[in-house]
C-alpha positions in Angstrom: 61.3 80.2 185.2 59.7 83.2 183.4 61.2 82.1 180.1 60.0 78.5 180.6 56.5 79.7 181.5 56.3 81.8 178.4 57.2 78.8 176.3 54.6 76.7 178.1 51.9 79.4 177.7 52.5 79.1 174.0 51.6 75.4 174.1 48.7 75.2 176.6 46.0 77.2 178.3 46.2 78.9 181.7 43.8 76.3 183.1 46.2 73.6 182.0 49.1 75.5 183.6 47.2 75.5 186.9 46.7 71.8 186.6 50.4 71.4 186.0 51.2 73.5 189.0 49.1 71.1 191.1 51.0 68.2 189.6 54.3 69.9 190.4 53.2 70.4 194.0 52.4 66.7 194.4 55.7 65.8 192.7 57.6 67.9 195.1 55.7 66.5 198.1 56.2 62.8 197.1 59.9 63.4 196.2 60.6 64.1 199.9 59.7 60.4 200.5 60.7 58.5 197.3 63.2 59.1 194.5 60.9 60.3 191.7 63.4 62.7 190.0 67.0 63.6 190.7 67.5 66.0 193.5 69.5 68.3 191.2 66.3 68.6 189.1 63.9 69.6 191.8 64.3 73.3 191.2 64.2 72.9 187.4 61.0 70.8 187.1 59.4 73.1 184.6 62.3 73.3 182.1 63.8 69.8 182.4 60.6 67.8 182.8 57.3 69.7 182.1 58.3 71.7 179.1 60.4 68.9 177.8 57.2 66.7 177.9 54.8 69.4 176.6 56.9 70.0 173.5 55.5 66.7 172.2 52.0 68.2 172.1 52.3 69.9 168.7 53.4 66.6 167.2 50.2 64.8 168.3 47.1 65.4 166.1 43.9 66.6 167.8 42.3 63.4 166.5 44.6 61.2 168.6 42.6 59.4 171.3 44.9 56.9 173.0 48.5 56.5 173.9 50.9 54.3 175.9 53.8 55.8 177.8 56.6 53.3 178.4 58.6 53.6 181.6 56.5 56.5 182.8 58.6 57.2 185.9 57.3 60.4 187.5 54.9 61.1 184.7 57.1 62.5 181.9 55.9 62.7 179.3 52.7 60.6 179.7 51.0 62.2 182.7 51.9 65.7 181.5 50.3 64.9 178.1 47.2 63.5 179.8 46.9 66.7 181.9 47.4 68.9 178.9 45.1 67.0 176.4 42.1 65.5 178.4 40.8 63.8 175.2 44.0 61.8 175.0 43.6 58.6 177.1 47.0 57.6 178.2 48.2 54.3 179.7 51.2 54.8 181.9 53.4 51.8 182.3 55.9 51.8 185.2 57.4 48.8 186.8 58.5 50.6 190.0 55.5 50.2 192.3 56.3 53.3 194.3 56.4 55.5 191.2 53.2 53.8 189.9 51.5 54.6 193.2 52.5 58.2 192.7 51.0 58.2 189.2 47.8 56.6 190.5 47.5 59.2 193.2 48.0 62.1 190.8 45.4 60.6 188.3 42.8 60.3 191.1 43.7 63.7 192.8 43.6 65.7 189.6 40.9 63.8 187.7 43.2 62.7 184.9 41.9 60.1 182.4 45.0 58.0 182.7 45.4 54.3 183.5 48.5 53.2 185.4 49.9 49.7 185.0 52.6 48.6 187.5 54.3 46.0 185.4 57.3 45.3 183.2 56.7 46.3 179.6 57.7 42.9 178.2 54.7 41.3 180.1 52.0 43.6 178.7 49.1 42.4 176.7 47.2 45.5 175.6 45.1 46.6 172.6 47.4 48.4 170.1 47.5 52.2 170.6 47.7 55.0 168.1 50.6 56.6 170.0 53.6 55.2 172.0 55.9 57.5 173.9 59.1 56.9 176.0 61.6 59.3 177.5 65.0 58.4 178.8 64.1 54.7 178.9 66.4 52.8 176.5 68.4 53.0 173.3 66.2 53.4 170.2 66.7 49.8 168.9 65.4 48.5 172.3 62.5 51.0 172.3 61.3 49.8 169.0 61.4 46.2 170.2 59.3 47.2 173.2 56.9 49.5 171.4 56.2 47.7 168.2 53.8 45.0 169.7 51.8 47.8 171.4 51.5 50.1 168.4 48.6 50.2 166.0 49.6 49.6 162.4 48.6 53.2 161.6 50.0 54.6 164.8 53.3 56.4 165.5 56.0 56.7 168.2 57.4 59.9 169.7 60.8 59.4 171.2 62.8 62.4 172.6 66.5 61.7 172.3 69.7 63.4 173.3 73.0 63.9 171.4 73.4 60.2 170.8 70.0 60.1 169.0 71.3 59.9 165.4 73.8 57.2 166.3 71.0 55.2 167.9 68.9 55.7 164.8 71.7 54.4 162.6 72.0 51.3 164.8 68.2 50.7 164.9 67.9 51.1 161.1 69.9 47.9 160.6 67.0 46.0 162.3 63.9 48.1 161.6 62.1 49.6 158.7 60.4 52.9 159.6 59.4 56.3 158.3 61.5 58.9 160.2 60.4 62.4 161.1 62.5 64.8 163.3 61.5 67.8 165.4 64.0 70.1 167.1 63.9 70.1 170.9 62.8 73.3 172.6 64.8 72.5 175.7 68.1 71.2 174.5 69.9 72.3 171.3 71.7 68.9 171.1 68.4 66.9 171.4 65.9 65.7 168.8 62.4 64.2 168.9 61.9 61.3 166.6 58.5 60.7 165.1 58.4 57.1 163.8 55.7 55.2 161.9 55.4 52.3 159.5 57.6 50.3 161.9 58.5 46.7 161.0 61.4 44.4 161.5 64.0 43.9 158.7 63.7 40.4 157.5 
């Protein structure tokens, strides 16, 4: 935990860490009733979930104002980003109504400027956002299909991926044009964070 906290302190202020502690407390409390995260992860929330989400922050310019997190689950990365960057207005999309209720509770309890939508991604009709994120939701090819209608033409996507990331990218590149950026993961040596923009279908 000390090593994780040191890494987090390098990314956010102490005030933000206190807000994240409040978020962690609510997550633990709600997990007793509904399955927000795996039981095996409950004692590793900071490394496996919070730090894993916060590592996206340096990849988001200070000028970014809006984002959509697809399959927000228990709030990773969308709620964590909203907690850490109050000027970033996040829309959190989660089809599981119990998880959406948790996200709505946290937003109200902690005063987070985040909107929660309990719906399937395919049914959304939203103004295009400058940022789209998703974590552990679907293969990259499918993520691009879901994200592209919601992304502003000048926007970008941040997609953390595990050891199959490059293989997923190869598959997706057969159907999608995109500019590809990569950032090393701070939490998993086999993982990568893809920063994708200029996204369009191959015709």
